[in-house]
N, C-alpha and C positions, 0 to 999 in steps of 0.2 A: 598661633594667632588665627590662622585660617580656620581651624576646627572650631574654636570658640565663636568666631563670627558666624559660622554655619549653624551652630547650635542656637545662638541668639536669634538667627533668622527663622529657625524652625519654631521657636517659642512665640515669636511675634506673629508668625503665620497662624499658629493655633489660636492665639488670643484674638486675632482679627475676626475669626468666625463668630465670636461671641458665645460659643458653647462652653459650658462648664461640665467637665467629665466627672462622673462618680467613680472613685478609684478603689480598687481592691489591691492591697499590697500582698504579694505572695513571697514567702521565704521557705527554703528547704535546706535541711542538713542531712548529708548522706549517711548511709550505713557503713561506709568504709572506714570511718574513724580517723581519716587523715586530714579532715578539714582544719585549717588553721583557725586561730582564735578570732581573727577578723571575719570568719565565715559564719560565726554563731548566728542563731535565729534573731537574737536581740540586735546584733550589729547590722544584719541585713535589713531588718525592719526599720531601724533608726535611720539608716542611710536613705531608704526609700521615703520615710516620713519627711526628712529634710528636703528631699527633691520635690515632693508634693507641696510642701509649705512655701517653696520658692517660686511656684508657678500658679498664677491667678486662675488659670483655666482648669486646675485640678482641685478636687475636693474629696477628702478621704471618707470612704464609706465604712470599710472594715479591713482588718488584717487577717491573713490566713497563713497557716504554716504546717509543715510536715517534718517531724523529727525522726531521724533514723530511717528514712525512706530513700531508696535509690532513684536516681534520675532517669534510668533506662526504662522504668515502668511508670505509666501514668495512673495506675490504680492506687491513688493515695487519698486519704480521708479529707485532708485540708484542701487539696486540689479539687476534689469532687464537690465540696461545699462552695468553693469559689465559682466553679462552673455552673452550679445550681443558681447562684445569685446572678450570674451573667445571663442565664436563660430567663430568669425572672425580671430582667431589665433593671435590677438594683445596682449592678456594676456594668459600666461600659468602657472602663479603662483598667488595664492590669499593669502594675509597676513591679518590676523585679530588680534585684541587684545586677544580675547579668543573665545572659541566655542560659548558662549551664544550671542556674538555680531553678529555672522553669522545667528543664528536662535535658537529658543527654542522649535521647534517641533521635537521630537526625531526620529520619523519615517522618516520625510523629511530629517533630518540631516544624518541619516543612509543611505538614498538613494543617497544623494550627495557625501558623503565620500566613500561609498562602491561601487557605480555603476557609477554615472555620471562623477565624476572627473577622476577615473581610465580610463574610456572609452575615455574621451577627452584628456587624458594625462596631466591633470592639477595638479600641485603641490599645496598643501594646508597647510598653516602654521598658528597655533594659538599660538602666542608668549607666553602669560602668562600661558597657559596650557602645554607648552613644547611639543606641538604636531606638527609633520611634517609627512604627509602621505607618504613621500619618504622613511621613516624609521619606520613608525608606522602603524599597522594594524587597520583600522577603525572598525573592527569587535571585537576588544579586549573588555573585560568586562569593563575595566576602562573608555574607551571612551563612550561606550553605557550607562554606569551608569551616566557619567557626562552629556550627552545629555538628559537623562531621568530626572535628577535632575533639569536641566535648564528649562525643560518644566513644571515640577511640581511647580517650583518657580514662573514662569509666571502666572500659574493658581491661585496660592495662593495669589500673590500680587494683581491680578485682583479682587479677592473676597474682599481683605482688602480695596482696593480703592473704590469699590462699597459701602462697608459698611461705609466708611468715608464720601462719598457723601450723603448717606442716612441720616447720623447723622446731616450733615450740613443742609439738606433739612428739617429735623424735627425741627431744630432751626429757620427755615425760612430764611436761608442764600442762596443767589443766587450763583450757582456753575459754571455758564457759563463764557465765555470770554467777549462777547459783549451782553449787554441787548437789549431787543426789542426796536425798534424805539419808542420814546416817554418816555423812562425811562432812568435813570442814576443809578449808584451804589455808595452808600456811606458806609463806614465801621464804624460799631458801635461795638466796642470790637472785638470779633472774628466772627461777623456776617456781611455779605455783603448784605445790604438791598437795595431793589429796591425803587427808589423815582421818582416821576413824574418830567420830564423836560417840562415846560409848553408850550414853543414854538412848539416843534414837537408834543406834545400831542394834541395841537389844530388842527394840520394837520390830526392826526389820527381820531379825532372826526368828522372833515369835510368829510373825506373819507367815514366814516360810514354813515353820514347823506345823502350824495349824492347817495351812493349805495342803501340805503333803499328808497330813493325818486325815484328810477328808472334809475339812470345813469348807463351806462355800463362801462367796463374797458377803452375803447378808450376815452370816454368823461372825465372820471376822470383823465386819464393820460394827456390829453390835458389841462385840468384846472391846474394841477400841473405845467406843463411846462410854461403856460402863466403867472402863478404867480411867476415864477422863483424859485420854491421850489426845493432844492437839494434832490436827492434820498438818502436813508439811508446811503449808503456807503460813499457818498461825504459829508453828514452831519457829520459823524464821522471824516472825514478828515479835514473839515473846521471849525467845531464846531459852526456853525450857520445855520439857516434854509434856508434863501434866498440868491441867488447869489449876490455877490458883485463884484466890478471892478476887472478884471484880473482873475476871476475864470471861469472855464468851466462848462457849464450847460448841464447835460444829462437828457434825459427823463426817467421816471420810467418804469419798466417792469410789465407785467401782473402778473408774479409770485410773485413780491413784494407786489402788491395790494392784491393778493389772500392770502398771508401769514398774512398780517395785519388783513384782514377780518375773519381769521380763527384761531387766536391765543388767547387762553383763558387767557393769561397773562394780557390782557386788562380789565378783570373783577376781577382781584385780585388773580387769581389762580397761584400757583407755582407748576410746574410739575417736579418730580424728574426723575423717570425711570419707564419703564414697569416692570412687575413682572419677565419677562425672562431676565432682565438686560440690554436690549437695550435702548440706550439713546433716549429721545424724544425731538424733536426740534419744532414740530408743531402738527397739527391735521387735519383730513380731514372731520370730522363731529362732532356734539355736542354729544360726547359719553364719556365725561370725568368722569362721575359718575358711575363707574363700577369697578370690581375687577382687570381689566387689567391695570389700571393706578394708579400711586401714586400721588395723588393730595392734595395739602394743600390749602384749601379755605381761603379767607379773609386774605391772607398773606401780602398784600400791598395795597395801595390805588388804586382803579380802575380808568381807564380813560374812559371806556365805561360802561354804565349800563347793567345789566344782561339781561334786556328786549330787548335792541337794539342788543346785541350780539346774543341772541337766535333767534331774527327775521332775522338777517343776515344769521345765520346757516340754518334756515328753507328755506330761499330763495335759498341757495346753494343746499340743499338737493333736492328741487323740480326740479331744473335745472339738477342736476346729475341724478335723476330718469328718467327724460325725455330722456337724451342721452343714458343712460345705457340700456333702454328698447327698443331702436331703432333697426333697421335691422342690425347694425354693432356689436350688443352685442356679437354674437357668432362667429364673424370673427376675428381670431387671426392676429396679425401683422406679416408680413413676415420679415425675416432678412434684415437689411439695409446693403447691400453689399458694398455701397459706403461710409459708415460712416468714417469720418475723411479724406477723399480724396478730397472733393469738396470745392473750394474757389471761391469767387467772383472775376472775372477779372477786375471789376470796382473799388471796395473799399478794396478788400483783406480780407473781413470777411468770416467766414465759411458759407457754405450752410447747411440748415437743411431740414429734410424730413417732409412732411405733407401728411397725409393719408386721403383719401376720399372714396366714394362709386361710383361704376359704375351705369349706368342708371337703371339696373335691381335690384340693391341693394344687389346682391348676391356675388359680388367680390369687392376687394379694388383696387383703383388706387392710385398711389404715384406721388408726385411732389416734387421738391427740390427748395428752395427759399432762397435768401440771408437773413441772420439774421438781417441785417440793413434795410431791405425793409420797415418794419413797424415802424421804429424809426421816431421821429419828430424833432430831434435835428440836429446838424451839420453833424452827421454820416449818415443821411438818404441816401439810395441808391435806384435808380430807375431800377435796373437790373430786367430782366424778370425771370419768373419761367421757369423750364424745367422739363418735365415729365420723369419718369423712362423709359418709352418705347423709347422716343427720345434719352435719354442718352445712353441706351444700343446700339441703332443703331449706334450712333456716335462713341462709343468706339470700337465696332466690326469693323467698317470701318477703324478706325485708326490702329487697329491690323493688318488688311489685308494690309494696305498701308505701315506701318512701319516695319512689320515683315513678309514680303512675302518670305518665305524660298523656296529653290529649293527642289529637291528630296533627298538631303542629309539626312542621317539617324541621329537619336539622338546620336548614338554611335560615328559617324564620327565627329559631331560638338563638342561634349564634349572632344574627343581626341585632336582635333585641339586646343580647348580652353586650355587644359592642356599643349599642346606643346608650345603655346604662353607664358604661365606662366613660363615654364621651361627656355625658351629663355631669358625672362626678368630676372629671378633669376640668370641665368648665367652671364648676364651683371652686375648685382648688386654685385655678388661675385667677379667679376673681379675688380670692383671699390674698394671693400673692400681690396682685395689683394694689389692693388696699394697704397692705403692709409696706409696699414700696412708696406709695403716696404719703403715708404717715411718716416714713423715714425721711422723705424729701422735705416734708413740712417741718419736722424737728430740726433738720439742718438749716432751713431758712430762719426759723425762730432763734437758733443758736447764733446766726450771723447778726440778727437784729439785736439780741441781748448784748452781744459783744460791742456793737456800735453804741448802745446806750451806756454800757459800762465805761467805754473810752471817752464818751462825751459828758460823763458825770451824772447821767440819768439813772444809774443803778449802782448800788454799793458793791464792793468786791465780794462781801459775804453773800449778798443776794445772787450775784452772778454765779459764784461757785456752787451754791445750793441748787440753782435751776439747771446749771450745766451738768451737775452730777446726776440729777434725775433724768435729764435728756440722754446722757450717756448710757444709763442703765436701761432705759426704754429702747434706745436704738439697738443695744446689744440683744435684747429680747426679741425685737422685730427681726433682726438679722438671723437669729437662731430659728425663729418661726418660719422665715422665708426658706431657709435651708431644708427644714423638715418638710415643708410643703412641696419644694422642688423634688425632693426625694420621693414623696408620695406620688407625684406625677409618673415617675418611672415605675413605681410599684404597681400602679393601676394597669399599665400595659402588660406587665408580667402576669398579674392576676387574671386579666381578661383572657390572655392566651391560655392559661391553665383552665379557666372556667369553660372556655369553648372546647377544649380537649375533653373535659369531663362530659360535656353535652353530647359530643360526637360519640363518646364511648357509651353513653346511656341510650342513644338512639340505636346503636348497634345491638344493645341489650334487648330492645323491643323486638328485634328481628330474631329472637331466640338464639343469640350468640352464646355458646357454652362458656361457663366460668373458666377463666384462665388467670394465670399469675398477673399478667398485664392489666386485665380488667379489675381484679381485686385490689392490686396495689395502687391503681390510678384513682379508684373511687373511695377506698376505705383507709381511714387513719389507724383504726384499731378495732379488734373484736374481743370483747370481754366475755369469758365463759364462766357461767355460774353453775352451781349444783342443779340437778334435775333438768339438765339439757337446756338451760336458758342461756341466751346470748344477748349481749348489748353491742350494737354495731355503731361505731363512731365514724360517720361519713365525712369525707373531706369537703363534700358539696351538699348542702342541705336541700331536702325536698321543698322546704318552704321557699327557698330562693328560686327554685324552678317554678313554683306556682306564681311567685311574684313576677317572674319574667313572662310567664304565659299571660298573666293579666295585662301586663304592659303591652304585650303583642296584640292582645284583643282590643286595646284602646287605639291602636294605630289606624 
């Protein structure tokens, strides 16, 4: 009873402030595979939804989740999306089922609860742990102990899972999800056994034969395409080797050929893990017989003879030695500052970076090329390459053209930007006020109509008709008020982002060199077209800057 009373007191205190929090629900399901049914993402989210619905000071904004991600690492896609919305002021309250769903690293948890969330003004609620940072101190012994126990549990269960996998490996049981191309899985008792699937196995043997006879990757890929042989991913989809009517045929990739030619599963070896516990999916050289690998020999029927496999590996090692001993051996790769920004203006595929050597062999040169340029199927693209030097020149020219600022100082621009935000917020607040006044007027008219109905001045049919219309309008007004309230929070986030862009641009005026931070802050996307043409999609338009400048000049 005491705990219930305390929780009610917390809720009452939160509601007394009059603030309505924009909630982001976060759910996570671990990679360990031991989570019980009641830990599913759906159940976690539903529990949090019910909690939000029961509290008038909470309003759901969005739900975020990560499936198959460990709590000891905070680099998770759903979590990063949540924190992005927090930084944009779209979310100022995070609700989770319990502390362990948010994370199992007690140092990082302490940092978020004790420093980051208080600094950002974010409310954090762990429903089943009865924790609300608005009323609870994250530095309390109970919270710290719970976070520490969650981390220790994660480490303990990781050891148990590794031990379980090792026992399965010792029995010769395949522990992966999809077997290597050429093999299938059958269950014999509690063992998942690898068995040869003859059709794809024949393809594997032919790949080895052609490679050992001197064919390179391009020739092998061309042969596979001419024979209409599905790549492994499409084989798993269609469950047959060759293309049939109505099916799309894709060419194989070099990486797929390389993996087949270097996978010791084809000589009957089953690899469990390295000694340090890291999972092994393939190999780079014929180095499986040593203390760093857990290998079970003669585990299943081989597709390739050991002699052919070793010959293939020797061929790779000779080629690897040739390239690793060349002039580029001691030249490290520079950071790819355009990573993730370049797309092909012709086919929409991503551009990748290729590194070469200059004429003297002492420095690297870089070029970007469409990922579909080397394909031979229907996706083939004929777009040109573009060098890093040319790309930098075009981007700098675009900056000069798009963001040619006057002598206005950074302080002036950010002040005008904030002023514009204040004016927009003023308009939004006025719309909210009008919506609330109209809602109050509807409520008053509802009371008047009810009085008329009770005193005989209005028929029941008239009353129900007018009441139905009022209810519909009231619901629309409430939805409008919620949207407008959310917009108020978004304006603050957009202003902060806009001012960051402005500061970055002012740095650009001082001849700041192009960096990954500058490019990813200012640019949404760079579309590369043939003939070395680019189209840059900026996150912040130069027209907006000019508008700000005009506003500043009117002050």
